[in-house]
Structure formats: C-alpha cells, structure tokens
N, C-alpha and C positions, 0 to 999 in steps of 0.2 A: 090422613097423616102419613107423610113419607118417612118411614123409619125401618131400619134393619136392626134387630137385636141378635147378636151372635152369642149363643148360649152353650155352655158346657153342661151336658146332662149327666156327668159323673161316669163312673166305670160300668154301670149297667143296672144296678139295683135301684128300685123305685125309692127306697129309703135314702139313697145317696144323692138324690136330686135336691138342690137347694130350694127353699121356699120362693126365692126371687125368680128362679127359672120356672118353677111350677106356675107361678102367677103369669109370667110372660107367655107361656104356652097356652094357658087358658084364654088369654086375651088376643092371641094371634089370629090374623086374617089368613095367613099362609105360613106353612112351615116347609123349609127346604133342607134336605139332608141325605146322607147315605141311607139306602133303603133298610139296611140291617138294623139301624137304630130306632126306627119307627115303632117297633114292637115294645119298646120301653116307655114310650110317651103317648101312644094312641089314646088311652083312656082319659088323658088330660085335655084333649083338643075339643074345640067346639064342633058341632055337627056340620056346620058349613065351612069349616077350615079347609083351605086348599093345601093338599099335601103333594109336594114335588120330591119324589125320591129317585135317586140315581145310583149307579153302581160305583165301584171303586175307581180311583184315578180320574174322577170327573169333577174335581174340586172347582176348577175354573168355570166349568159349565154351571155348576150349582150357584156360584157367586153371581154369574151373569143373570141367571133366572131370578135370583133374589132381588137384584136391582131393577129388573124389568117389572116385577110385581110391586116393589116399593114405589117406583116412579108412577105407578097407577094410583097411588094414594093408600096403599095397604100397609098394615103393620106386619112385617115379615120376621119370622124367627128362623135363623140359620143354626142348625144344631151340629155339635161335634161331641164325640164321647170325651169323657174326662173333663179337662179344662180346655175350652176352645182356643185359648191363647198359647197352648203348649202343643206344637205339632198339629194344630187345628186350623179352623177356618178364619179366625180373627185377623191374622196378618193379611191374608189374601183379600178379605172384604175391604179393609182399609186401603190397601194398594189399589184395588179396582175403583174405589170411590175417587181416588186421586186421578187415575187414568181417565175416567169418564167425565171428570169435572162435575160430578153429581152433587146435588144439594140435598140428597137423602141423608137424614140423621142416622148415625151409627152408634150403637151402644153395645158394650161388651159386658156379659154377666159371667163371672167365674164359676167354675164347677170343681168338684173334687177330682183331682187328677188320678190317673191309674197308679202312679208311683206312691201317692199318699194312701190310697186304699190298700195297695200291696204292703206298704210299710206297716200299716195298722194290723194286718194279718200276720206279718212276720215278727212282730214284737215292737222294738223301738230302734230300728236300724239307722234312722236319719236324725239322730240327736245332735249331730255336729255338721260342719260345713259339707255341702253336697253339690253335685252337678248331675245333669241329665244328658245322655248321649244317645242319639239314634244311630243304629247300624245300617239304616237304609241309605244306599248310595244312588238312589234314583235322582235326587236333586243336589246331592253333595258328593264330590269326588272322594273315593276311599282314602286317598293320601291325606286329605283334610281330616277325615274321621279318625284315622290312626294317630295323627298328631294330637287330636283332642283326647284320645284314650291315654296316650303317654303323658299328657299334661295332667290329667286326672290322677294318674298313678303317682307322678312326681309330687303333686300338690297334696297327696294323701286325702283326697276327697272321698266321702261316701259317694258311690256312683250308681245311678239308676240307668238301666239300659232299656230303651224302647226299640221296637221293630227288630228284635234280635235275630229273626230267621224268617224265611219264606221259602216257597217252592224253588225259586230261582237263586236265592241267597243262602247258601249252606255253609260256606267256609269262614265267613266273617266272624262268627261267634267263636270258632276254634282259634282264630288269630287273636281275638280279645283275650281269651283264656291264656294263650301263650305269653302275651305281653304282661298280664298281671302276674303270672307265675315267675316271670323273669325278675320282677322288682318287688313283689309283695310276698309275704309269708304264704306258703301253701295252705296254712290253717286259717287264713282270713275267711271270716264268715261270708257266705253267699246264699241268698234266698231268691226264690222265684215263685210267682203266682200266675197261674193260668186262669183266664176268664174271671178276673177279680170281681166279686160282688154278684156273679151270675150263678145259675143253677149248676153249671159245669165246673165251678171253682175248684182249683187244685193248689195246694200250698206246700212248698218244700223248702227245708232249711238244710244246707250242706256247707262245704268249704270249696275254695277255688280248686284245690287239688282233686277233690272227689266229684266235682260238677261234671255232668255229662251233657254236652250241647245237644245231643239227640233227644233229650227229654223235653225240649221246649219247641214252641211254634210261634206263629205271628201274633197269637193272642196272649202272649206271655210277657210280663214285665219282670226284669231282673234287678236285684239290689245287691251291691257288693259293699261290704263294710270297709272302714278305714283301719289303720294299724292298731287302733284301740278297741275296735269292736270285738265282741265275744259272744259265744252261744251259751245260754243258760236255760235249762229246762225246755229245750226245743225252740227258744226264741232268740233272735239276734238283738243285742243291746249295744248301742254306741253311746258312750258317756258324753255328757254335755261339754266336758273339757278334757284336755289331755292329762293323763296321769291323775285321774280323780283321786283325791285323798280322803281318808276317813275324817270325820268331823273333828276328832280329837288329835289328829296328826298334823303337826306343823312342818311345813316345807320351808327351809331357809332359802334366801335368795340365791346363794351359791349353788345349792342343790338344784333349784329350779333351772338355773342357767345350764347346768350340766345335763339335766334331763332333756332340755330343749336341744342341746348340742347333739346328744345321742340320737334323738329323733331325726335331726337333719342328716347325720351321718348314715343312719339306717336307710333313709330314703334315697341316698345317693350311691349306695353299694351297687356294684355291677350285678350281683346276684343276691337274692334275699332268702335262699333256702339253706343257708348254712345251719348245721346243728346248733342248738341253743348255746351250749357251753363254748363252742368255738366262736360263735358270733359275739358272745359277751366279751371274750378276750379281744376279739378284733375291734369292737367298738371302743374299748379302752385304749387299744394301741393307736387307732386313728385319732381319737380325741386328744391324746397326748402329743402326737407328732404332726397332726394335720396332714398326714401323708397317706393318700389312698392306695399307694403302692403296697401298703401293709396287707391289702386284700390278697395280693399275690405272694407276699413274703412270709406272712405268719402261718406257721404250721403247728397243729396240735394233734397229739395222739387222740385216738377215739376216746371221748369222755374224760380226757385228762383233767380239764378244769373242774368238772363235777366230781370226779374221783378224789381229787385233792381237797376240795371243799368238804366232802363227806368225812374225810380223815380228820380234818380240823374240827368239824362239828361233833364228831364222836370222841374227841380228845386224844386221838391216836397220833396226831401231828401237833407238836408243841413248839417247834423252833424253825425259824427261817434263817439260813446262813447266806450272806451276800459277799461278793468279791470286794466291793468298795463301800465306804460309809455313805456315799451319795444314794445308793439303793435303799439303805436303811432309812435315810431321811425322807424318802418318797413314799414309804409304806405308811398307810394311815394309822396313826396312833390310836384313834378311836376304835378301829377295827381290831387291832392287836389286843387292846384292853377288853373289848367286848367278847372276844373269842378266847382269851387267855393264852395268847401266843407271845413269844419273844423273838425279836429280829436282831441278829448279831452280825457284826463284822469284826474279824480278828486283826485287821491291819494295825490297830492301835495297841495290840498286845505286845509287851516288851520282849516276848520270846520270838516275835516274828523277825525283827531285824537280825537277831543273833543267828537264827536258823537260816535266813536267806544268805547271810554272809558266809556261814560255815558250809552250806550245801551248794552255793553258787547258783541259786535260783531266784526268781523274782519274789518280792514281798507278798504279792497276792498268792503265789503258789504256796509259800510258807504258811500264809493264813489259812488256806484250805486244808493243808496237812494237819494243822492244829485243830481246826474245826471238826475234821473227820474223826480225830481221836476222841473228842468229847461229844460230838453229835453226829454219828455216822448215818442216822436215819432221818435227818432233817430235810426240809425243802431247800434246795440250793438254787440261788438266783444270781445270774451273772449278767452285768450290764456294761462292763468295761474291759475286763482282762481275759483275753483268750487263753493265756497261759494258765490261769486259774481253772478254767473249764477243762483244759487238757489234763491238768493235774488230777482233777476229780475223776476223769475217765480212767486214768491210770490206776488210781486207788480202787475204783470199782472193779477193774479187771483183776486186781490183786486180792479181792475179797475183803478189803479193809473198809469200804464204804457201801452202804445200801440205802441210797437216798429214797425218801418218800416220793420225790419228784424233782424235776430239773427245769429251770427256766433259762434257756440259752439265748442270750441277746447281747453278747459282747460286740463292740463296735470298733472299726479300724481297718487296717490294710495288711497287717502281718499276722498270719496264722488264724485270722478270724474265721474264714470259711472252713478251714481245716478243722478247727475246734468244734464247729457245729456238725460237721460230718462225723467226727469221732463219737459224738454222743448218740447218734441215731441207732446204732446196733443194739442198744440196751432196750429191747422190746418190752420188758416187764416193768420198766420205770416210766410213769406218766411224764411226758415232756411237752414243753411249749418252746418252740424254736422260731427265731427271726432269721430267715435265710439271708445269705449274702453278707455284704459288708456292714449293712445297717444294724443299728441296735442303740444301746445307750443306757445309762443308769436310770433315767426317767422312764424308759420303756420297760426295763426289768421291774421297776417298782410298780408301775401301773398294772403289769400282768399279775403281780402278787395281789394287788388290790382287787383285780377281777376275780381271782380265786376266793378271796376272803368275803366277797359280796355276792357270790353266785346265787344265793337265795333271793336276790333282787332282780335276777336276770329275766324271769318270765314276765314280770310287769314292766320291765325296762325302766327301772327306777334307780339310777346310779346316785352316788353322792351321799349316802346315808350318814357316813362317818366324817363328812367335811366339817 
C-alpha cells in the first residue's frame, strides 16, 4: 500500500499524542522525522519499523525519503512536533507529491499544536480571534514578518509567536516587543512556555513591558493577549467577546456603538502608553471630533481627570460652570443626576446683559464674573469664548476664584491661543487644555463627560449614561 501519513505528535508529552496518531505509528512500516522527536514515539513502533531520522533543516530530504519508501509499497508516517500542518511537514509533502507526479496517497493527521499546549498552561489566553507568526526569516523575508506583526497589532489579535529566537537570530524578538509597545498598552498580558509538555517545561506570565527577550530560546512559544486580556491569579484570560458584560447588565445599542468606536480609536492611536486618565479624555475628544490631531493637541495636567472625578465622587465638587449653554447641553444629564451635580451657564441670567453693557465687556465675561461670585470653586468648562477664559484667569489672580478645575477648549482665531497660555501658570489647578485654535462646545462637553465617567475608564466602557 503506497501511503504517507503526515502526523503531528503534539508538543512532546506522550499524553498529548492523539489516539489516531498513536494507531498510525503502531501500524507504520517506516517512520521519517527529525531525530530529536523519536524519543517521544519509540515505544509505539513495531519491532521491524524502519526509522529514518535526520537533523535540523533536512525537511526536503526527509520528504524525499518518505516518498521513496512509500513508492516501494510501504505505509510511511512522517512526524512533526505539534500539528504537522503548522510550520510542519504537511505542506512540503503535498508539494512534493505534485512535483513528483506521484500516485502515493497522502493523509494528514492533526496534532495538538505547541500554541494550544502553551495556552492551556497559561490559562485561557486564546478565547478570541488569534493569529500565529513565526519570527524565523530563513524562508520568509523580515520585511514580510514585520508587516504581519503590525497587522496583528492593528487587528487586536491574540498573537502566538513561534521560533522567537535562535543562536543566529537575537534581535527580532526585541523588535517585536518594540512594535507591540508602540501600539498596545504596556500592561498587555504576555506569557511564554518553554519545552511545553516535556520534563524541562517552564511557564511564565508577565506583561509586554516587563518581558525580557533574554528569557526565551528556540524551544519557547510566546502568547500575547489582545486589548481585553487580563491576568487573574497568575493566569491570562481573554474574554470570548469584547467588553464582556455581567449577566444582569444590559448594554444599550448606542453604548455598544460607542464602545466599539472607542476600541477602534484606541487601536489607531500613534502611541498607546498614555496614562489612563489622559487616554480616557483623549478617546472622548477624538470620538467627538473624529480628529486624531487631538493626540497632539490635548494636554492634561498629571492625574487631572482622575483628581476631578475623585472630587465629584466625594461630593467636594458639586457644580460645573460653562461659558455657553451649548456646553451644558452636551454634558450627560444621566451622569449629572447620578453624581448629584449641577451644570450651569449664566448667559441667560438677566444680570448679564446689564453688566456687559455697563462694564463694556462681553456677555460671556459678565457670565463668568457672576458665576465666580456664587460658585468660585466650581469646575469651569470653556468651549466657545476665549474672553470668558481670560476673565476667569484674571479673577483667579485677584484671589476671587479658586476653581476645582478648568477645561480650556475655546475655539476661534482671536485671543484663543493666548487664553490657553494664560491658564497654564496655575499649577495647583487641574487643567485639561486643547492647544491651538481648535476646540468647541461639543469638545468641552465631552471632556466634562470623560471626568464624570472616569470609573469606566479601566474597562474601556464609555456611554453608561447615554
């Protein structure tokens, strides 16, 4: 019987060889494979079984010997570690059958792949879409491999890495880490298993930032989580779906769309190592404007968003003052109600027009003067009027205002940049600033919403109050 069975013998443990492969090995007239793997299968072979073992990089030679034996009427089993179809002998055997015009029957038997074994030891890291990339550039140019790495990062795939390192290839793994740190959170879970399923087995769970490429060798498989993966009790877990909800928690369609939008934005940022509270404000700003220049323009004081949220949560901050009514309209009413806040704009106050006329100032300036008299310690949000922001700065310097925080996002061409520069010297006031001419009422409002929902930032679950 002219037949070649290409069989995956699993990662190394006898228990990880499938029953179908065990039976094929027991019936084989000849077995062809890399000599290192025979130690795992020798007890399964017939006494008269022909064993053809060769060294590394002899794949084509092994395939040729398998066909020569099969064409003599023998049943030949060609072995690969893991699954023979994944970086194994199966593709080569099929290609050689075509080249030779051979009538030898070819059958492929799957095996437990190294990434599957490694995943089981690391917890549950491959619960969602995944890909496998080999860092070996013996048969694939590095330029192609790097494109595939970038595609895996952009697509937010869980990523398994084969052939991460060898004596001659030492820098490729460092480059992979550099690429992942550029676009993924440094806290993204990363695990690796050396000699999976064998006596020398080593298992390690870490993060992309803490990973040391010197810890691995050619016998190591690496698994990198996606943006939803997390570490719990030393295991990596990747949820089956994005933003997995509690069973009793309902996600409305609008919120789901916003969550998906935030994930898209996060994957397209130029850098992904922003501090959490800055990133939360940044995602809101880009979501509202569809302008990725916000990554350059948005500036936040250290921990400004989190600090202001804590003040709200503790009841220390009770009022938001805006320069125009459009900002109030954009602040989510559900969040205000949930947190016990009031958002106010004084433009409609009858005193404003009188004061503006009498003092020769703009109505927004007059509105801020009145607001400071009644709410000197409010959060002040500006999305339209640079003169109003400048007025607040003057009142702060005179000791008449002591804002809990300032959102400086007026838009326009006259005094806009200057107003934003004026607010920067107040080091003890948490500030969120949109640099340059850009800004707007919608932007000021969404930055308020980012503050009011900061407790949703870690899970990247915006839109609770929609």
